[in-house]
C-alpha positions, 0 to 999 in steps of 0.5 A, a space after each residue: 500500500 505504501 509503495 502505491 501511494 509513493 508511486 502516485 505521489 511521484 507521478 503527481 510531482 512529475 506532472 506538476 513539474 512538466 506542467 510548470 514548464 509548459 506554463 512558465 513561458 506564458 508567465 515568464 513575460 507579464 509585460 507581453 501579456 499586458 501588451 496582448 491584452 491592451 491590443 485586444 481591448 484597443 484594436 479588437 473591441 474598440 476599433 473592430 480590427 479582429 485580426 489581432 485576436 488571431 495573433 494574440 489569443 491562444 486556441 484554448 482561450 476561454 472568455 468567461 462572459 456573464 451574459 453568454 457563458 464561456 466563449 471559447 477560442 479566438 473564433 468565439 471571442 471574435 463572434 462575441 466582439 462582433 455581437 457587442 459591437 
């Protein structure tokens, strides 16, 4: 029983290390994240230039919209922006 628990703990630690490495690049540059957010707000929401969404929004992005529920991916975000504009 103790070996099974140790093995599960080891697997959990390895998974966390791997996921941490995957997310490190996204977290490594907060200034780039701020710039991406600013561009989407200014160019897409304010000016209607939706091409920026394809440039800076990840395919697995989820926008939590209170009125619509979860909006998924760049295409979902572009449709939401068009609907509100």
